[in-house]
N, C-alpha and C positions, 0 to 999 in steps of 0.2 A: 600742458601749456599752465604756468600758474594766474590768477585772474590780474598780477602786475602784468606780468609778460603778455598776458592778454591786451589790454587797453594799452600799451604801449606798442605791442605791434600794429594796431587799431588807428593808432597817433602817424604811424611810419606810413602806413598803408595811404592814407588820408594825406599827409604832404606830399605822397608820391603823385595821388593823383591828382594832387592843387587843389582840393576840394576847401576850402575854409573852414563851409560850416561842417563838415564828418571831423575834421580836424580839432576844431574847435570843441565838438562835444566829447571829446578824448578829454578835456580838463575839466577840472572843479567850475565855479563862475567866478568863486577868489582866486583864482590861481595863479601862482607867480611863477616870472621866469627869473632866474641871473645870469651872467657871469660866474665861474665858478670861482667863488674867494672875493668877491667882485661884486659890482654893482647891480640896481634894480631895473631889467630890459624893459622889465612888463608887469602887470599888474592888473589882473581880469582879463575877460573878454574881448570889451573896448578895447584899451589899450594890446590887446595881442593881437585881436582883430588890425588896429591900424599897421602895426609892425607888421605883418605879413603879408597883408595883402597885393602890396608892389610883388614881395618876393613869389608870391603864389600865379600871378605874370612871367616870372623869367619863362623861354620857351623850353629849356637844356634843365630844369631845376629836378633834381633827382639825388635822394639818398643811397646809397648801399651801404647795408647793413656789413662790417666787418668781423665785429664779433659781439655777443651780449652774457651779461653776467647781470645773476637774477638774487636775489638774497632776503627773502620776506616781500616787503615790499620796495623793496627800491632795484628798481632796473638801469643799467648804467648802458648805453648803448655808443661801440667807436665805430663812428660811417664815414665813409669815404662823399663828399656832397659835394655833386655839380652844379655851376653856377653861373649865371650870365653876369660878369661883374664889371664896370664902367672899362674895365681896357679888354674885354674878352670874355670867353667860359675859356671856364676853370676850375678849380679842384680844392678842397678844402678839408682837411681831416677835424673832426667834431669828437667830442666826449661830450657823451647826452647822458648827466643823471637824472635820472627820475625817481620821486617817491609818489607813491599810490596808497592813496583812501578811499574807501567807499567805490571799491571800481572806476575811483578818476584819478587825473593825475594834480597831484596837488600845488608841488612846486618839483623845478625843472630847472638846473645847473645846466650850463656849457661850458665849454674848455677849446675855443678854437686852436686848431694848429697853423699853419704856415699857406697861404693862398699860394698857390700855385696856377699862373697863367701864362700858355705856353707861347715862346717869340714865332709873331708873325713871320 
């Protein structure tokens, strides 16, 4: 496993453990998260902590890795995320593009697929 892949896997494992501190430790202090080809979602640990605190309380939160591509310091994950949406438990596909430098995620961009919530 490359150093870039190793830190992204630690990030995924921490996400699935809902361990906010371990998850933040995989990101540079001044890391940024973006919508793919879009706006800034969070900049730095304080904003990332605020953004993810509520999500990590979701009882069904889980990211299943469907595929991964590694090219040097770039890691692209295709994931199926299980979440607790306001309308119920469901899933959403995500493409997650991570740029790694100095063994930390410096920048991440996310593309969201269609949310799927089964009818009751």
